matplotlib code that plots the C-alpha trace (Angstrom):
import matplotlib.pyplot as plt

x = [113.0, 115.5, 114.3, 115.1, 112.0, 111.6, 112.4, 115.5, 116.7, 116.0, 117.3, 117.9, 121.7, 121.3, 118.3, 117.8, 115.3, 113.2, 113.2, 112.1, 109.3, 108.2, 108.1, 106.4, 104.1, 103.3, 103.1, 102.8, 100.0, 98.5, 98.3, 97.3, 94.3, 91.2, 89.0, 90.2, 91.1, 94.6, 93.0, 91.2, 94.4, 96.3, 93.7, 93.9, 97.7, 98.1, 95.5, 97.3, 100.7, 99.4, 97.6, 100.7, 103.0, 105.1, 106.7, 109.4, 107.1, 104.5, 106.2, 106.4, 102.8, 101.4, 102.9, 101.6, 98.1, 98.3, 99.4, 96.4, 93.9, 93.5, 93.5, 95.5, 92.1, 91.3, 94.7, 94.3, 90.8, 92.1, 94.8, 92.3, 89.9, 92.7, 93.7, 90.6, 91.0, 94.8, 95.9, 97.2, 100.9, 100.6, 98.3, 100.6, 103.6, 101.6, 100.6, 104.2, 105.2, 102.3, 103.2, 106.8, 105.5, 103.1, 105.7, 108.3, 105.8, 105.5, 109.2]
y = [136.6, 136.2, 132.8, 129.8, 128.1, 124.4, 124.8, 126.8, 124.4, 121.3, 122.4, 126.1, 125.7, 123.5, 125.1, 128.6, 129.6, 126.5, 127.2, 130.8, 129.7, 127.0, 129.7, 132.4, 130.6, 127.2, 128.2, 131.9, 132.0, 128.6, 127.4, 130.9, 131.1, 131.3, 129.3, 126.2, 125.8, 124.6, 121.5, 120.8, 121.5, 119.0, 116.3, 116.9, 116.9, 113.7, 112.0, 113.0, 112.0, 108.6, 108.0, 109.0, 106.8, 109.8, 108.6, 111.1, 114.1, 112.2, 112.5, 116.3, 116.6, 114.1, 116.2, 119.4, 117.7, 117.0, 120.6, 121.8, 119.9, 116.4, 113.7, 110.5, 108.6, 110.8, 110.1, 106.4, 106.5, 108.3, 105.7, 102.9, 104.5, 105.0, 101.3, 100.6, 103.5, 104.1, 100.6, 98.4, 99.1, 102.9, 102.5, 100.1, 102.4, 105.4, 103.3, 102.6, 106.2, 107.3, 104.7, 106.0, 109.6, 108.7, 106.6, 109.4, 111.9, 109.7, 109.6]
z = [113.9, 116.6, 117.9, 115.7, 114.4, 113.9, 110.2, 110.8, 113.5, 111.4, 108.0, 107.9, 107.7, 104.6, 102.9, 104.3, 101.6, 102.2, 105.9, 105.3, 103.0, 105.6, 108.3, 106.3, 103.9, 105.4, 109.1, 108.7, 106.2, 105.5, 109.1, 110.3, 107.9, 110.2, 107.8, 109.7, 113.4, 114.3, 115.6, 112.3, 110.4, 112.6, 112.0, 108.2, 108.3, 110.3, 108.1, 105.0, 106.4, 107.5, 104.2, 102.2, 104.4, 105.4, 108.6, 108.8, 109.3, 111.4, 114.9, 114.6, 113.4, 116.0, 118.7, 117.1, 117.0, 120.7, 121.3, 119.1, 121.2, 119.6, 122.2, 122.2, 121.7, 118.7, 117.2, 117.7, 116.3, 113.2, 112.7, 113.1, 110.6, 108.1, 108.3, 106.2, 103.8, 103.5, 104.2, 107.0, 106.6, 106.8, 109.8, 111.6, 111.0, 112.3, 115.3, 116.1, 115.8, 118.0, 120.6, 120.8, 121.1, 123.8, 125.7, 125.4, 126.8, 130.0, 130.6]

ax = plt.figure().add_subplot(projection="3d")
ax.plot(x, y, z, "-o")
ax.set_aspect("equal")
plt.show()
């Protein structure tokens, strides 16, 4: 690979092996498995990240979800639904992250 990937840009200098595994295994094999569409994988991923209160990874995956065909309305509906299953604090945190992402996209 000549182009730096998100993993190599983010942490490849510190953890090159982890970046390589992220590129090859996570995004090269798991995300590429045709059993689920990229859109479905994004919905599953953002649901998991919101439920587990993983705000650090959420901005990247919300953007990826939009890129993979989820709409803003579907993302907000997911967050709303999860407020009752994953809890209010994780949903409110996700809502703030989504708002920032949506606002930044308009700039």
